PDB file of N, CA, C and O in Angstrom:
ATOM      1  N   MET A   1       8.325 110.515-143.709  1.00  0.00           N
ATOM      2  CA  MET A   1       8.592 110.644-142.016  1.00  0.00           C
ATOM      3  C   MET A   1       8.032 109.747-141.183  1.00  0.00           C
ATOM      4  O   MET A   1       8.601 109.397-140.149  1.00  0.00           O
ATOM      5  N   ALA A   2       6.422 109.117-141.691  1.00  0.00           N
ATOM      6  CA  ALA A   2       4.873 108.810-140.800  1.00  0.00           C
ATOM      7  C   ALA A   2       5.429 107.702-140.326  1.00  0.00           C
ATOM      8  O   ALA A   2       5.603 107.195-139.218  1.00  0.00           O
ATOM      9  N   ASP A   3       5.758 107.350-141.862  1.00  0.00           N
ATOM     10  CA  ASP A   3       6.082 105.742-141.174  1.00  0.00           C
ATOM     11  C   ASP A   3       7.443 104.908-140.568  1.00  0.00           C
ATOM     12  O   ASP A   3       7.829 103.829-141.019  1.00  0.00           O
ATOM     13  N   GLU A   4       7.974 105.525-139.636  1.00  0.00           N
ATOM     14  CA  GLU A   4       8.984 105.222-139.211  1.00  0.00           C
ATOM     15  C   GLU A   4       9.540 105.024-138.009  1.00  0.00           C
ATOM     16  O   GLU A   4       9.090 105.275-136.891  1.00  0.00           O
ATOM     17  N   SER A   5      10.511 104.573-138.323  1.00  0.00           N
ATOM     18  CA  SER A   5       9.954 103.312-136.911  1.00  0.00           C
ATOM     19  C   SER A   5      10.275 104.299-135.347  1.00  0.00           C
ATOM     20  O   SER A   5       9.748 105.402-135.490  1.00  0.00           O
ATOM     21  N   ARG A   6      10.966 104.176-133.980  1.00  0.00           N
ATOM     22  CA  ARG A   6      11.212 105.177-133.262  1.00  0.00           C
ATOM     23  C   ARG A   6      11.235 104.249-132.191  1.00  0.00           C
ATOM     24  O   ARG A   6      10.444 103.306-132.219  1.00  0.00           O
ATOM     25  N   GLN A   7      11.958 104.370-131.337  1.00  0.00           N
ATOM     26  CA  GLN A   7      12.050 103.816-130.140  1.00  0.00           C
ATOM     27  C   GLN A   7      13.074 104.628-128.934  1.00  0.00           C
ATOM     28  O   GLN A   7      13.894 105.530-129.108  1.00  0.00           O
ATOM     29  N   LEU A   8      12.591 103.791-127.452  1.00  0.00           N
ATOM     30  CA  LEU A   8      13.281 104.284-127.083  1.00  0.00           C
ATOM     31  C   LEU A   8      13.848 103.066-125.844  1.00  0.00           C
ATOM     32  O   LEU A   8      13.377 101.932-125.929  1.00  0.00           O
ATOM     33  N   THR A   9      14.900 103.393-124.684  1.00  0.00           N
ATOM     34  CA  THR A   9      15.744 102.599-124.466  1.00  0.00           C
ATOM     35  C   THR A   9      15.935 103.027-122.860  1.00  0.00           C
ATOM     36  O   THR A   9      16.332 104.188-122.766  1.00  0.00           O
ATOM     37  N   LEU A  10      15.798 102.550-121.944  1.00  0.00           N
ATOM     38  CA  LEU A  10      16.234 102.421-120.707  1.00  0.00           C
ATOM     39  C   LEU A  10      17.315 101.101-119.587  1.00  0.00           C
ATOM     40  O   LEU A  10      17.082  99.952-119.210  1.00  0.00           O
ATOM     41  N   ILE A  11      18.432 102.004-119.409  1.00  0.00           N
ATOM     42  CA  ILE A  11      18.556 100.765-118.778  1.00  0.00           C
ATOM     43  C   ILE A  11      18.688 100.862-117.300  1.00  0.00           C
ATOM     44  O   ILE A  11      19.578 101.554-116.804  1.00  0.00           O
ATOM     45  N   LYS A  12      17.383  99.841-116.193  1.00  0.00           N
ATOM     46  CA  LYS A  12      18.287  99.860-114.613  1.00  0.00           C
ATOM     47  C   LYS A  12      17.452  98.580-113.892  1.00  0.00           C
ATOM     48  O   LYS A  12      16.371  97.994-113.949  1.00  0.00           O
ATOM     49  N   ARG A  13      18.953  98.576-113.053  1.00  0.00           N
ATOM     50  CA  ARG A  13      19.015  97.835-112.097  1.00  0.00           C
ATOM     51  C   ARG A  13      19.730  96.746-113.073  1.00  0.00           C
ATOM     52  O   ARG A  13      20.361  95.938-112.392  1.00  0.00           O
ATOM     53  N   GLY A  14      19.809  96.508-114.360  1.00  0.00           N
ATOM     54  CA  GLY A  14      20.622  95.294-114.765  1.00  0.00           C
ATOM     55  C   GLY A  14      19.472  94.483-116.221  1.00  0.00           C
ATOM     56  O   GLY A  14      19.620  93.552-117.011  1.00  0.00           O
ATOM     57  N   GLN A  15      18.000  95.842-115.823  1.00  0.00           N
ATOM     58  CA  GLN A  15      17.403  95.003-117.163  1.00  0.00           C
ATOM     59  C   GLN A  15      16.419  96.353-117.597  1.00  0.00           C
ATOM     60  O   GLN A  15      16.031  97.423-117.128  1.00  0.00           O
ATOM     61  N   TYR A  16      16.270  95.278-119.183  1.00  0.00           N
ATOM     62  CA  TYR A  16      16.591  96.749-120.432  1.00  0.00           C
ATOM     63  C   TYR A  16      15.275  97.015-120.577  1.00  0.00           C
ATOM     64  O   TYR A  16      14.458  96.177-120.194  1.00  0.00           O
ATOM     65  N   TYR A  17      14.742  98.560-121.313  1.00  0.00           N
ATOM     66  CA  TYR A  17      13.001  98.447-120.988  1.00  0.00           C
ATOM     67  C   TYR A  17      13.146  99.291-122.554  1.00  0.00           C
ATOM     68  O   TYR A  17      13.971 100.153-122.855  1.00  0.00           O
ATOM     69  N   LEU A  18      11.876  98.621-123.524  1.00  0.00           N
ATOM     70  CA  LEU A  18      12.427  98.726-125.001  1.00  0.00           C
ATOM     71  C   LEU A  18      11.067  99.551-125.296  1.00  0.00           C
ATOM     72  O   LEU A  18       9.984  99.601-124.713  1.00  0.00           O
ATOM     73  N   PHE A  19      11.464 100.028-126.179  1.00  0.00           N
ATOM     74  CA  PHE A  19       9.797 100.682-125.899  1.00  0.00           C
ATOM     75  C   PHE A  19      10.411 100.992-127.512  1.00  0.00           C
ATOM     76  O   PHE A  19      11.545 101.289-127.889  1.00  0.00           O
ATOM     77  N   ARG A  20       8.865 100.738-128.413  1.00  0.00           N
ATOM     78  CA  ARG A  20       8.963 100.677-129.644  1.00  0.00           C
ATOM     79  C   ARG A  20       8.012 101.535-130.162  1.00  0.00           C
ATOM     80  O   ARG A  20       7.030 101.217-129.492  1.00  0.00           O
ATOM     81  N   TYR A  21       7.395 103.028-131.435  1.00  0.00           N
ATOM     82  CA  TYR A  21       5.972 103.318-132.145  1.00  0.00           C
ATOM     83  C   TYR A  21       6.906 103.449-133.200  1.00  0.00           C
ATOM     84  O   TYR A  21       8.083 103.183-133.442  1.00  0.00           O
ATOM     85  N   ARG A  22       5.643 104.105-133.879  1.00  0.00           N
ATOM     86  CA  ARG A  22       5.901 105.137-135.125  1.00  0.00           C
ATOM     87  C   ARG A  22       5.579 106.546-134.818  1.00  0.00           C
ATOM     88  O   ARG A  22       5.078 106.838-133.732  1.00  0.00           O
ATOM     89  N   SER A  23       5.820 107.368-135.650  1.00  0.00           N
ATOM     90  CA  SER A  23       5.450 108.912-135.784  1.00  0.00           C
ATOM     91  C   SER A  23       4.680 109.258-135.753  1.00  0.00           C
ATOM     92  O   SER A  23       4.003 108.713-136.624  1.00  0.00           O
ATOM     93  N   GLY A  24       4.118 109.982-135.229  1.00  0.00           N
ATOM     94  CA  GLY A  24       3.324 110.275-134.771  1.00  0.00           C
ATOM     95  C   GLY A  24       2.349 109.653-133.722  1.00  0.00           C
ATOM     96  O   GLY A  24       1.252 110.207-133.647  1.00  0.00           O
ATOM     97  N   GLU A  25       2.506 108.923-133.161  1.00  0.00           N
ATOM     98  CA  GLU A  25       2.665 107.830-131.846  1.00  0.00           C
ATOM     99  C   GLU A  25       2.845 108.480-130.406  1.00  0.00           C
ATOM    100  O   GLU A  25       2.506 107.864-129.395  1.00  0.00           O
ATOM    101  N   GLU A  26       3.360 109.673-130.365  1.00  0.00           N
ATOM    102  CA  GLU A  26       3.694 110.150-129.540  1.00  0.00           C
ATOM    103  C   GLU A  26       3.560 110.476-128.040  1.00  0.00           C
ATOM    104  O   GLU A  26       4.357 110.566-127.106  1.00  0.00           O
ATOM    105  N   ALA A  27       2.040 110.637-128.210  1.00  0.00           N
ATOM    106  CA  ALA A  27       1.304 110.792-127.176  1.00  0.00           C
ATOM    107  C   ALA A  27       0.564 109.925-126.428  1.00  0.00           C
ATOM    108  O   ALA A  27       0.266 109.744-125.247  1.00  0.00           O
ATOM    109  N   ALA A  28       0.300 109.298-127.849  1.00  0.00           N
ATOM    110  CA  ALA A  28       0.326 107.058-127.369  1.00  0.00           C
ATOM    111  C   ALA A  28       1.741 107.078-125.925  1.00  0.00           C
ATOM    112  O   ALA A  28       1.501 107.446-124.774  1.00  0.00           O
ATOM    113  N   VAL A  29       3.095 106.602-126.407  1.00  0.00           N
ATOM    114  CA  VAL A  29       3.780 107.093-126.285  1.00  0.00           C
ATOM    115  C   VAL A  29       4.268 107.118-124.427  1.00  0.00           C
ATOM    116  O   VAL A  29       5.147 106.569-123.763  1.00  0.00           O
ATOM    117  N   ILE A  30       2.824 108.341-124.059  1.00  0.00           N
ATOM    118  CA  ILE A  30       3.438 109.101-122.693  1.00  0.00           C
ATOM    119  C   ILE A  30       2.636 108.387-121.226  1.00  0.00           C
ATOM    120  O   ILE A  30       2.781 108.201-120.018  1.00  0.00           O
ATOM    121  N   GLN A  31       1.374 108.094-122.803  1.00  0.00           N
ATOM    122  CA  GLN A  31      -0.414 107.686-121.273  1.00  0.00           C
ATOM    123  C   GLN A  31       0.558 106.528-121.068  1.00  0.00           C
ATOM    124  O   GLN A  31       0.662 106.313-119.861  1.00  0.00           O
ATOM    125  N   THR A  32       1.269 105.746-121.761  1.00  0.00           N
ATOM    126  CA  THR A  32       2.069 104.457-121.032  1.00  0.00           C
ATOM    127  C   THR A  32       3.171 104.575-119.971  1.00  0.00           C
ATOM    128  O   THR A  32       3.349 103.738-119.086  1.00  0.00           O
ATOM    129  N   LEU A  33       3.760 105.485-120.109  1.00  0.00           N
ATOM    130  CA  LEU A  33       4.567 105.623-119.452  1.00  0.00           C
ATOM    131  C   LEU A  33       4.351 106.000-117.967  1.00  0.00           C
ATOM    132  O   LEU A  33       4.756 105.491-116.923  1.00  0.00           O
ATOM    133  N   ILE A  34       3.565 107.078-118.240  1.00  0.00           N
ATOM    134  CA  ILE A  34       1.989 107.461-117.433  1.00  0.00           C
ATOM    135  C   ILE A  34       1.974 106.092-116.820  1.00  0.00           C
ATOM    136  O   ILE A  34       2.707 105.763-115.887  1.00  0.00           O
ATOM    137  N   ALA A  35       1.282 105.480-117.278  1.00  0.00           N
ATOM    138  CA  ALA A  35       0.813 104.072-116.400  1.00  0.00           C
ATOM    139  C   ALA A  35       1.251 103.092-116.388  1.00  0.00           C
ATOM    140  O   ALA A  35       0.588 102.061-116.270  1.00  0.00           O
ATOM    141  N   LYS A  36       2.605 103.144-116.516  1.00  0.00           N
ATOM    142  CA  LYS A  36       3.903 102.144-116.313  1.00  0.00           C
ATOM    143  C   LYS A  36       4.301 102.866-114.366  1.00  0.00           C
ATOM    144  O   LYS A  36       4.556 102.132-113.411  1.00  0.00           O
ATOM    145  N   ALA A  37       4.217 104.637-114.312  1.00  0.00           N
ATOM    146  CA  ALA A  37       5.064 104.765-113.452  1.00  0.00           C
ATOM    147  C   ALA A  37       4.230 104.707-112.127  1.00  0.00           C
ATOM    148  O   ALA A  37       4.570 104.474-110.967  1.00  0.00           O
ATOM    149  N   GLU A  38       2.954 105.015-112.728  1.00  0.00           N
ATOM    150  CA  GLU A  38       1.483 104.783-111.640  1.00  0.00           C
ATOM    151  C   GLU A  38       1.629 103.920-111.223  1.00  0.00           C
ATOM    152  O   GLU A  38       1.615 104.008-109.996  1.00  0.00           O
ATOM    153  N   ASP A  39       1.881 102.417-111.793  1.00  0.00           N
ATOM    154  CA  ASP A  39       1.471 101.148-111.861  1.00  0.00           C
ATOM    155  C   ASP A  39       2.993 100.961-110.388  1.00  0.00           C
ATOM    156  O   ASP A  39       4.167 101.319-110.492  1.00  0.00           O
ATOM    157  N   PRO A  40       2.255 100.251-109.124  1.00  0.00           N
ATOM    158  CA  PRO A  40       3.248  99.729-108.087  1.00  0.00           C
ATOM    159  C   PRO A  40       3.820  98.785-108.622  1.00  0.00           C
ATOM    160  O   PRO A  40       5.011  98.640-108.347  1.00  0.00           O
ATOM    161  N   ALA A  41       2.948  97.501-109.883  1.00  0.00           N
ATOM    162  CA  ALA A  41       3.614  97.074-109.799  1.00  0.00           C
ATOM    163  C   ALA A  41       5.340  97.071-110.555  1.00  0.00           C
ATOM    164  O   ALA A  41       6.309  96.494-110.060  1.00  0.00           O
ATOM    165  N   SER A  42       5.341  97.560-111.339  1.00  0.00           N
ATOM    166  CA  SER A  42       6.121  98.665-112.500  1.00  0.00           C
ATOM    167  C   SER A  42       7.179  99.067-111.355  1.00  0.00           C
ATOM    168  O   SER A  42       6.967  99.554-110.244  1.00  0.00           O
ATOM    169  N   ALA A  43       8.781  98.587-112.186  1.00  0.00           N
ATOM    170  CA  ALA A  43       9.535  98.990-112.054  1.00  0.00           C
ATOM    171  C   ALA A  43      10.191 100.464-112.071  1.00  0.00           C
ATOM    172  O   ALA A  43      11.003 101.044-111.351  1.00  0.00           O
ATOM    173  N   LEU A  44       9.351 100.848-113.403  1.00  0.00           N
ATOM    174  CA  LEU A  44       9.413 102.096-114.126  1.00  0.00           C
ATOM    175  C   LEU A  44       8.614 102.978-112.920  1.00  0.00           C
ATOM    176  O   LEU A  44       7.450 102.859-112.536  1.00  0.00           O
ATOM    177  N   ASP A  45       9.665 103.899-112.470  1.00  0.00           N
ATOM    178  CA  ASP A  45       8.863 105.201-111.679  1.00  0.00           C
ATOM    179  C   ASP A  45       8.739 106.109-112.432  1.00  0.00           C
ATOM    180  O   ASP A  45       8.891 106.114-113.653  1.00  0.00           O
ATOM    181  N   TRP A  46       8.440 106.971-111.710  1.00  0.00           N
ATOM    182  CA  TRP A  46       7.655 108.680-111.702  1.00  0.00           C
ATOM    183  C   TRP A  46       9.520 109.865-113.084  1.00  0.00           C
ATOM    184  O   TRP A  46       9.483 110.607-114.066  1.00  0.00           O
ATOM    185  N   PHE A  47      10.760 109.241-112.140  1.00  0.00           N
ATOM    186  CA  PHE A  47      11.785 109.889-112.998  1.00  0.00           C
ATOM    187  C   PHE A  47      12.374 108.763-114.226  1.00  0.00           C
ATOM    188  O   PHE A  47      13.353 108.868-114.964  1.00  0.00           O
ATOM    189  N   ASP A  48      11.592 107.927-114.135  1.00  0.00           N
ATOM    190  CA  ASP A  48      11.756 106.854-115.128  1.00  0.00           C
ATOM    191  C   ASP A  48      11.384 107.171-117.491  1.00  0.00           C
ATOM    192  O   ASP A  48      11.890 107.322-118.604  1.00  0.00           O
ATOM    193  N   ALA A  49      10.139 107.056-116.674  1.00  0.00           N
ATOM    194  CA  ALA A  49       9.171 107.873-117.319  1.00  0.00           C
ATOM    195  C   ALA A  49       9.365 109.482-117.667  1.00  0.00           C
ATOM    196  O   ALA A  49       9.087 109.849-118.809  1.00  0.00           O
ATOM    197  N   ALA A  50       9.930 110.632-116.508  1.00  0.00           N
ATOM    198  CA  ALA A  50      10.486 112.017-117.369  1.00  0.00           C
ATOM    199  C   ALA A  50      11.916 111.553-118.217  1.00  0.00           C
ATOM    200  O   ALA A  50      11.833 111.991-119.365  1.00  0.00           O
ATOM    201  N   VAL A  51      13.131 110.841-118.009  1.00  0.00           N
ATOM    202  CA  VAL A  51      14.272 110.353-118.389  1.00  0.00           C
ATOM    203  C   VAL A  51      13.360 110.350-119.821  1.00  0.00           C
ATOM    204  O   VAL A  51      13.160 111.389-120.450  1.00  0.00           O
ATOM    205  N   LEU A  52      12.721 108.735-120.337  1.00  0.00           N
ATOM    206  CA  LEU A  52      12.100 108.134-121.854  1.00  0.00           C
ATOM    207  C   LEU A  52      11.393 109.339-122.646  1.00  0.00           C
ATOM    208  O   LEU A  52      11.403 109.462-123.871  1.00  0.00           O
ATOM    209  N   SER A  53      10.807 110.162-121.775  1.00  0.00           N
ATOM    210  CA  SER A  53      10.100 111.853-122.033  1.00  0.00           C
ATOM    211  C   SER A  53      10.598 112.747-122.923  1.00  0.00           C
ATOM    212  O   SER A  53      10.137 113.157-123.988  1.00  0.00           O
ATOM    213  N   HIS A  54      12.159 113.130-122.022  1.00  0.00           N
ATOM    214  CA  HIS A  54      12.716 114.136-122.977  1.00  0.00           C
ATOM    215  C   HIS A  54      13.097 113.587-123.307  1.00  0.00           C
ATOM    216  O   HIS A  54      13.692 114.525-123.837  1.00  0.00           O
ATOM    217  N   GLN A  55      13.831 112.202-123.942  1.00  0.00           N
ATOM    218  CA  GLN A  55      14.601 111.321-124.579  1.00  0.00           C
ATOM    219  C   GLN A  55      13.904 111.784-125.890  1.00  0.00           C
ATOM    220  O   GLN A  55      14.595 112.523-126.591  1.00  0.00           O
ATOM    221  N   MET A  56      12.603 111.470-126.369  1.00  0.00           N
ATOM    222  CA  MET A  56      11.527 111.549-127.253  1.00  0.00           C
ATOM    223  C   MET A  56      11.568 112.998-127.804  1.00  0.00           C
ATOM    224  O   MET A  56      11.742 113.105-129.017  1.00  0.00           O
ATOM    225  N   GLY A  57      11.392 114.420-126.871  1.00  0.00           N
ATOM    226  CA  GLY A  57      11.140 115.296-126.584  1.00  0.00           C
ATOM    227  C   GLY A  57      12.629 116.419-127.613  1.00  0.00           C
ATOM    228  O   GLY A  57      12.559 117.385-128.373  1.00  0.00           O
ATOM    229  N   HIS A  58      13.841 115.552-127.038  1.00  0.00           N
ATOM    230  CA  HIS A  58      14.873 116.093-127.231  1.00  0.00           C
ATOM    231  C   HIS A  58      15.393 115.121-128.955  1.00  0.00           C
ATOM    232  O   HIS A  58      16.587 115.157-129.253  1.00  0.00           O
ATOM    233  N   ARG A  59      14.693 114.578-129.623  1.00  0.00           N
ATOM    234  CA  ARG A  59      14.856 113.916-130.675  1.00  0.00           C
ATOM    235  C   ARG A  59      13.440 114.755-132.188  1.00  0.00           C
ATOM    236  O   ARG A  59      13.124 114.927-133.365  1.00  0.00           O
ATOM    237  N   MET A  60      13.189 114.934-130.812  1.00  0.00           N
ATOM    238  CA  MET A  60      12.018 115.339-132.024  1.00  0.00           C
ATOM    239  C   MET A  60      11.965 116.860-132.497  1.00  0.00           C
ATOM    240  O   MET A  60      11.603 117.283-133.595  1.00  0.00           O
ATOM    241  N   ALA A  61      12.490 117.690-131.214  1.00  0.00           N
ATOM    242  CA  ALA A  61      13.556 119.121-131.385  1.00  0.00           C
ATOM    243  C   ALA A  61      14.202 119.018-132.444  1.00  0.00           C
ATOM    244  O   ALA A  61      14.105 119.719-133.451  1.00  0.00           O
ATOM    245  N   GLY A  62      14.952 118.049-132.228  1.00  0.00           N
ATOM    246  CA  GLY A  62      16.167 118.173-133.574  1.00  0.00           C
ATOM    247  C   GLY A  62      15.457 118.260-134.981  1.00  0.00           C
ATOM    248  O   GLY A  62      15.590 119.095-135.876  1.00  0.00           O
ATOM    249  N   GLU A  63      14.055 116.283-134.832  1.00  0.00           N
ATOM    250  CA  GLU A  63      13.412 116.669-135.812  1.00  0.00           C
ATOM    251  C   GLU A  63      13.075 118.030-136.587  1.00  0.00           C
ATOM    252  O   GLU A  63      13.330 118.572-137.662  1.00  0.00           O
ATOM    253  N   MET A  64      12.418 118.243-135.518  1.00  0.00           N
ATOM    254  CA  MET A  64      11.927 119.721-136.614  1.00  0.00           C
ATOM    255  C   MET A  64      12.507 120.440-136.633  1.00  0.00           C
ATOM    256  O   MET A  64      12.219 121.139-137.605  1.00  0.00           O
ATOM    257  N   GLN A  65      13.908 121.118-135.695  1.00  0.00           N
ATOM    258  CA  GLN A  65      14.526 121.675-136.065  1.00  0.00           C
ATOM    259  C   GLN A  65      15.391 121.303-138.214  1.00  0.00           C
ATOM    260  O   GLN A  65      15.489 122.156-139.097  1.00  0.00           O
ATOM    261  N   ALA A  66      15.654 120.355-138.272  1.00  0.00           N
ATOM    262  CA  ALA A  66      16.292 119.901-139.205  1.00  0.00           C
ATOM    263  C   ALA A  66      14.700 119.825-140.325  1.00  0.00           C
ATOM    264  O   ALA A  66      15.002 119.066-141.246  1.00  0.00           O
ATOM    265  N   LEU A  67      13.962 120.077-140.425  1.00  0.00           N
ATOM    266  CA  LEU A  67      12.770 120.076-141.032  1.00  0.00           C
ATOM    267  C   LEU A  67      12.591 120.968-141.635  1.00  0.00           C
ATOM    268  O   LEU A  67      12.094 120.980-142.761  1.00  0.00           O
ATOM    269  N   LEU A  68      13.165 122.406-140.655  1.00  0.00           N
ATOM    270  CA  LEU A  68      12.519 123.907-140.579  1.00  0.00           C
ATOM    271  C   LEU A  68      13.706 124.671-141.901  1.00  0.00           C
ATOM    272  O   LEU A  68      13.546 125.325-142.931  1.00  0.00           O
ATOM    273  N   LYS A  69      14.821 124.153-141.172  1.00  0.00           N
ATOM    274  CA  LYS A  69      15.952 124.246-142.127  1.00  0.00           C
ATOM    275  C   LYS A  69      15.371 123.928-143.301  1.00  0.00           C
ATOM    276  O   LYS A  69      15.022 124.827-144.066  1.00  0.00           O
ATOM    277  N   THR A  70      15.220 122.857-143.548  1.00  0.00           N
ATOM    278  CA  THR A  70      14.676 122.141-145.178  1.00  0.00           C
ATOM    279  C   THR A  70      13.983 122.997-145.374  1.00  0.00           C
ATOM    280  O   THR A  70      14.557 123.817-146.090  1.00  0.00           O
ATOM    281  N   LYS A  71      13.027 123.285-145.131  1.00  0.00           N
ATOM    282  CA  LYS A  71      12.206 124.378-146.140  1.00  0.00           C
ATOM    283  C   LYS A  71      12.564 125.651-145.968  1.00  0.00           C
ATOM    284  O   LYS A  71      12.036 126.362-146.822  1.00  0.00           O
ATOM    285  N   LEU A  72      13.411 126.383-145.033  1.00  0.00           N
ATOM    286  CA  LEU A  72      13.910 127.099-145.374  1.00  0.00           C
ATOM    287  C   LEU A  72      14.324 127.568-146.457  1.00  0.00           C
ATOM    288  O   LEU A  72      14.095 128.462-147.272  1.00  0.00           O
ATOM    289  N   ALA A  73      14.935 126.801-146.269  1.00  0.00           N
ATOM    290  CA  ALA A  73      16.268 126.630-147.818  1.00  0.00           C
ATOM    291  C   ALA A  73      15.795 126.287-149.216  1.00  0.00           C
ATOM    292  O   ALA A  73      16.047 126.564-150.388  1.00  0.00           O
ATOM    293  N   ALA A  74      14.917 125.487-148.435  1.00  0.00           N
ATOM    294  CA  ALA A  74      13.916 125.196-150.575  1.00  0.00           C
ATOM    295  C   ALA A  74      13.307 126.562-150.673  1.00  0.00           C
ATOM    296  O   ALA A  74      13.354 127.127-151.766  1.00  0.00           O
ATOM    297  N   SER A  75      12.645 127.255-149.481  1.00  0.00           N
ATOM    298  CA  SER A  75      12.394 128.758-149.860  1.00  0.00           C
ATOM    299  C   SER A  75      13.509 129.871-150.321  1.00  0.00           C
ATOM    300  O   SER A  75      13.282 130.394-151.412  1.00  0.00           O
ATOM    301  N   GLY A  76      14.574 130.255-149.687  1.00  0.00           N
ATOM    302  CA  GLY A  76      15.580 130.365-150.226  1.00  0.00           C
ATOM    303  C   GLY A  76      15.124 131.687-149.171  1.00  0.00           C
ATOM    304  O   GLY A  76      15.105 132.899-149.386  1.00  0.00           O
ATOM    305  N   GLY A  77      14.763 130.863-147.916  1.00  0.00           N
ATOM    306  CA  GLY A  77      14.869 132.168-146.690  1.00  0.00           C
ATOM    307  C   GLY A  77      15.215 131.266-144.997  1.00  0.00           C
ATOM    308  O   GLY A  77      14.433 131.339-144.049  1.00  0.00           O
ATOM    309  N   TYR A  78      16.567 130.454-144.970  1.00  0.00           N
ATOM    310  CA  TYR A  78      17.619 131.089-144.676  1.00  0.00           C
ATOM    311  C   TYR A  78      18.929 130.699-144.775  1.00  0.00           C
ATOM    312  O   TYR A  78      19.598 129.915-145.448  1.00  0.00           O
ATOM    313  N   LYS A  79      19.070 131.414-143.981  1.00  0.00           N
ATOM    314  CA  LYS A  79      20.689 132.381-143.649  1.00  0.00           C
ATOM    315  C   LYS A  79      20.506 131.897-142.265  1.00  0.00           C
ATOM    316  O   LYS A  79      19.566 131.447-141.610  1.00  0.00           O
ATOM    317  N   LYS A  80      22.536 132.321-141.939  1.00  0.00           N
ATOM    318  CA  LYS A  80      22.822 131.825-140.893  1.00  0.00           C
ATOM    319  C   LYS A  80      22.804 133.693-140.454  1.00  0.00           C
ATOM    320  O   LYS A  80      22.812 134.794-141.006  1.00  0.00           O
ATOM    321  N   ALA A  81      22.770 133.015-138.984  1.00  0.00           N
ATOM    322  CA  ALA A  81      22.548 134.375-138.024  1.00  0.00           C
ATOM    323  C   ALA A  81      23.677 135.958-138.712  1.00  0.00           C
ATOM    324  O   ALA A  81      23.267 137.116-138.635  1.00  0.00           O
ATOM    325  N   ALA A  82      25.066 135.568-139.325  1.00  0.00           N
ATOM    326  CA  ALA A  82      25.683 136.501-139.463  1.00  0.00           C
ATOM    327  C   ALA A  82      25.414 136.927-140.942  1.00  0.00           C
ATOM    328  O   ALA A  82      25.808 137.978-141.447  1.00  0.00           O
ATOM    329  N   ASP A  83      24.605 135.850-141.626  1.00  0.00           N
ATOM    330  CA  ASP A  83      24.492 137.085-143.050  1.00  0.00           C
ATOM    331  C   ASP A  83      23.412 136.756-142.594  1.00  0.00           C
ATOM    332  O   ASP A  83      23.442 135.525-142.618  1.00  0.00           O
ATOM    333  N   ALA A  84      21.985 137.235-141.984  1.00  0.00           N
ATOM    334  CA  ALA A  84      20.933 138.157-141.772  1.00  0.00           C
ATOM    335  C   ALA A  84      21.672 139.513-141.510  1.00  0.00           C
ATOM    336  O   ALA A  84      21.127 140.527-141.074  1.00  0.00           O
ATOM    337  N   THR A  85      22.565 139.425-141.733  1.00  0.00           N
ATOM    338  CA  THR A  85      22.202 141.765-141.294  1.00  0.00           C
ATOM    339  C   THR A  85      22.137 142.077-142.065  1.00  0.00           C
ATOM    340  O   THR A  85      21.942 143.282-142.229  1.00  0.00           O
TER     341      THR A  85
END
């Protein structure tokens, strides 16, 4: 999973922004988004940075939930809430 390529996209005022990165490089992407938002010459603002970081966080949360389900199922510890009673 560590070598998987990821991307964030944003379309703003007819411009298409694409940020590509590898799994594990999320902190560097956040730093890049901050730099773009702070740069007055950049068309990306803080709202755009927030939207893109939200996209990344949402994807990461989904991946973590899937990984947790897989790990728990493999160990026999995963049960649906209705089955846990």
